[in-house]
One Martini backbone bead per residue (centre of mass of N, CA, C, O) as a GRO file, in nm:
protein
  165
    1MET     BB    1   2.796   0.061  -0.945
    2GLY     BB    2   2.577   0.279  -0.989
    3SER     BB    3   2.362   0.083  -1.099
    4LYS     BB    4   2.324  -0.085  -0.839
    5VAL     BB    5   2.231   0.145  -0.659
    6LEU     BB    6   1.985   0.229  -0.826
    7HIS     BB    7   1.844  -0.045  -0.818
    8LYS     BB    8   1.818  -0.058  -0.510
    9GLU     BB    9   1.658   0.206  -0.473
   10ALA     BB   10   1.419   0.123  -0.651
   11SER     BB   11   1.342  -0.128  -0.484
   12LEU     BB   12   1.274   0.036  -0.214
   13ARG     BB   13   1.003   0.163  -0.367
   14GLN     BB   14   0.848  -0.086  -0.325
   15ILE     BB   15   0.556  -0.207  -0.181
   16HIS     BB   16   0.659  -0.482  -0.054
   17HIS     BB   17   0.811  -0.328   0.189
   18TYR     BB   18   0.511  -0.205   0.315
   19MET     BB   19   0.319  -0.414   0.317
   20LYS     BB   20   0.076  -0.620   0.414
   21LYS     BB   21   0.111  -0.970   0.452
   22LYS     BB   22  -0.135  -0.993   0.646
   23VAL     BB   23  -0.440  -1.089   0.519
   24ILE     BB   24  -0.769  -1.026   0.569
   25THR     BB   25  -1.024  -1.251   0.482
   26ILE     BB   26  -1.303  -1.332   0.258
   27THR     BB   27  -1.598  -1.456   0.154
   28LYS     BB   28  -1.887  -1.403  -0.040
   29LYS     BB   29  -2.069  -1.624   0.148
   30GLU     BB   30  -2.056  -1.451   0.381
   31ASN     BB   31  -2.171  -1.275   0.631
   32LEU     BB   32  -2.191  -0.949   0.753
   33LEU     BB   33  -2.145  -1.008   1.051
   34HIS     BB   34  -1.878  -1.154   1.017
   35ALA     BB   35  -1.731  -0.919   0.885
   36ALA     BB   36  -1.758  -0.718   1.122
   37LYS     BB   37  -1.618  -0.896   1.335
   38LYS     BB   38  -1.348  -0.921   1.186
   39MET     BB   39  -1.276  -0.620   1.177
   40ALA     BB   40  -1.291  -0.575   1.484
   41LYS     BB   41  -1.088  -0.790   1.582
   42HIS     BB   42  -0.846  -0.664   1.378
   43ARG     BB   43  -0.859  -0.360   1.334
   44ILE     BB   44  -1.004  -0.302   1.045
   45GLY     BB   45  -1.123  -0.147   0.722
   46CYS     BB   46  -1.086  -0.433   0.566
   47LEU     BB   47  -1.178  -0.687   0.322
   48VAL     BB   48  -1.068  -0.938   0.133
   49VAL     BB   49  -1.206  -1.087  -0.141
   50GLU     BB   50  -1.179  -1.441  -0.198
   51HIS     BB   51  -1.069  -1.685  -0.460
   52HIS     BB   52  -0.820  -1.880  -0.458
   53ASP     BB   53  -0.619  -1.626  -0.379
   54VAL     BB   54  -0.815  -1.426  -0.533
   55PRO     BB   55  -0.918  -1.119  -0.589
   56VAL     BB   56  -1.289  -1.016  -0.606
   57GLY     BB   57  -1.289  -0.808  -0.359
   58ILE     BB   58  -1.428  -0.550  -0.132
   59ILE     BB   59  -1.469  -0.463   0.219
   60THR     BB   60  -1.578  -0.185   0.394
   61GLU     BB   61  -1.681   0.022   0.630
   62GLY     BB   62  -1.834   0.200   0.429
   63ASP     BB   63  -2.006  -0.017   0.300
   64TYR     BB   64  -2.142  -0.106   0.559
   65LEU     BB   65  -2.265   0.162   0.639
   66LYS     BB   66  -2.430   0.221   0.373
   67LYS     BB   67  -2.561  -0.094   0.328
   68VAL     BB   68  -2.654  -0.149   0.642
   69VAL     BB   69  -2.698   0.072   0.853
   70ILE     BB   70  -2.861   0.290   0.693
   71GLU     BB   71  -3.064   0.053   0.574
   72GLU     BB   72  -3.130  -0.150   0.803
   73THR     BB   73  -2.981  -0.418   0.780
   74GLU     BB   74  -2.951  -0.758   0.824
   75PRO     BB   75  -2.641  -0.899   0.846
   76HIS     BB   76  -2.721  -1.217   0.879
   77THR     BB   77  -2.900  -1.209   0.584
   78HIS     BB   78  -2.631  -1.123   0.436
   79LEU     BB   79  -2.393  -1.103   0.190
   80VAL     BB   80  -2.097  -0.990   0.085
   81GLU     BB   81  -2.169  -0.983  -0.229
   82GLU     BB   82  -2.392  -0.748  -0.191
   83VAL     BB   83  -2.157  -0.507  -0.090
   84MET     BB   84  -1.926  -0.540  -0.244
   85THR     BB   85  -1.654  -0.455  -0.427
   86LYS     BB   86  -1.600  -0.583  -0.749
   87THR     BB   87  -1.424  -0.345  -0.852
   88ILE     BB   88  -1.091  -0.395  -0.836
   89ARG     BB   89  -0.781  -0.265  -0.741
   90SER     BB   90  -0.458  -0.369  -0.817
   91LEU     BB   91  -0.118  -0.449  -0.728
   92PRO     BB   92   0.191  -0.495  -0.787
   93GLU     BB   93   0.468  -0.569  -0.588
   94ASP     BB   94   0.657  -0.364  -0.786
   95ALA     BB   95   0.534  -0.118  -0.717
   96ASP     BB   96   0.544   0.213  -0.667
   97LEU     BB   97   0.468   0.441  -0.430
   98VAL     BB   98   0.393   0.693  -0.597
   99SER     BB   99   0.199   0.557  -0.798
  100ALA     BB  100   0.009   0.441  -0.586
  101TYR     BB  101  -0.075   0.715  -0.467
  102LYS     BB  102  -0.192   0.835  -0.725
  103LEU     BB  103  -0.412   0.617  -0.757
  104MET     BB  104  -0.549   0.667  -0.488
  105GLN     BB  105  -0.634   0.956  -0.559
  106LYS     BB  106  -0.779   0.917  -0.830
  107TYR     BB  107  -0.985   0.673  -0.703
  108ARG     BB  108  -1.044   0.690  -0.402
  109ILE     BB  109  -0.840   0.486  -0.244
  110ASP     BB  110  -0.731   0.303   0.059
  111HIS     BB  111  -0.707   0.008  -0.086
  112PHE     BB  112  -0.461  -0.240  -0.197
  113PRO     BB  113  -0.423  -0.509  -0.345
  114VAL     BB  114  -0.159  -0.751  -0.365
  115ILE     BB  115   0.009  -0.900  -0.643
  116ASN     BB  116   0.130  -1.137  -0.826
  117LYS     BB  117   0.204  -1.276  -1.134
  118SER     BB  118  -0.051  -1.488  -1.075
  119GLY     BB  119  -0.276  -1.314  -0.896
  120LYS     BB  120  -0.199  -1.344  -0.610
  121LEU     BB  121  -0.235  -1.285  -0.284
  122VAL     BB  122   0.027  -1.088  -0.080
  123GLY     BB  123  -0.129  -0.810  -0.003
  124LEU     BB  124  -0.155  -0.477   0.161
  125ILE     BB  125  -0.219  -0.135   0.072
  126THR     BB  126  -0.206   0.170   0.237
  127GLU     BB  127  -0.186   0.492   0.309
  128LYS     BB  128  -0.008   0.452   0.556
  129GLU     BB  129   0.222   0.292   0.414
  130LEU     BB  130   0.283   0.495   0.192
  131LEU     BB  131   0.366   0.729   0.381
  132ARG     BB  132   0.595   0.577   0.519
  133GLY     BB  133   0.759   0.530   0.261
  134MET     BB  134   0.788   0.831   0.179
  135SER     BB  135   0.934   0.912   0.435
  136ASP     BB  136   1.180   0.734   0.385
  137ILE     BB  137   1.262   0.870   0.122
  138ILE     BB  138   1.302   1.153   0.231
  139HIS     BB  139   1.516   1.077   0.435
  140HIS     BB  140   1.717   0.964   0.230
  141LEU     BB  141   1.743   1.224   0.056
  142ASP     BB  142   1.835   1.406   0.281
  143TRP     BB  143   2.095   1.252   0.345
  144LYS     BB  144   2.217   1.280   0.062
  145LEU     BB  145   2.229   1.587   0.066
  146VAL     BB  146   2.413   1.618   0.307
  147ARG     BB  147   2.649   1.452   0.192
  148THR     BB  148   2.689   1.632  -0.056
  149LYS     BB  149   2.750   1.896   0.094
  150ILE     BB  150   2.997   1.791   0.242
  151ALA     BB  151   3.160   1.706  -0.007
  152PHE     BB  152   3.160   1.987  -0.141
  153SER     BB  153   3.298   2.137   0.090
  154ASP     BB  154   3.555   1.968   0.087
  155PHE     BB  155   3.628   2.034  -0.207
  156GLU     BB  156   3.655   2.339  -0.173
  157LYS     BB  157   3.885   2.326   0.036
  158HIS     BB  158   4.078   2.175  -0.149
  159LEU     BB  159   4.093   2.398  -0.368
  160GLU     BB  160   4.216   2.620  -0.178
  161ASP     BB  161   4.486   2.438  -0.127
  162VAL     BB  162   4.545   2.461  -0.420
  163ASP     BB  163   4.791   2.519  -0.645
  164VAL     BB  164   4.785   2.747  -0.903
  165ILE     BB  165   4.967   2.799  -1.213
   0.00000   0.00000   0.00000
């Protein structure tokens, strides 16, 4: 039984429980004005660039700001593929929250596309979702600690009531 409980708890730490399952995507051949309008409409900070359900890049508000606004580029005359980050890091859907957060810090990435075993896009995990998941883990561990303290206290009281010969 202990093994099943541990397996279930490990499963609850996987990012697929916290990721955004509805990912707003774009193709690399769409223009940058369309990309900006799509991000604004959906109130999101990035679009996953995909080809046949496989992530091939990502365009973020930061990319847009640095490569379009600051350089005073006409967004309707340039394509997403010109400014997108082509080397993207994605995570498998069974990745654990803590490892994902460490990778996010290491590579200074705010968004990870989440892929299934076939490499198809199934979600997006952001720092916000990771922190929410880790908060859930902390809450769960805190509750387990409280329950353990109560059980230990009860056990100590039981020992005091036992006559030792």
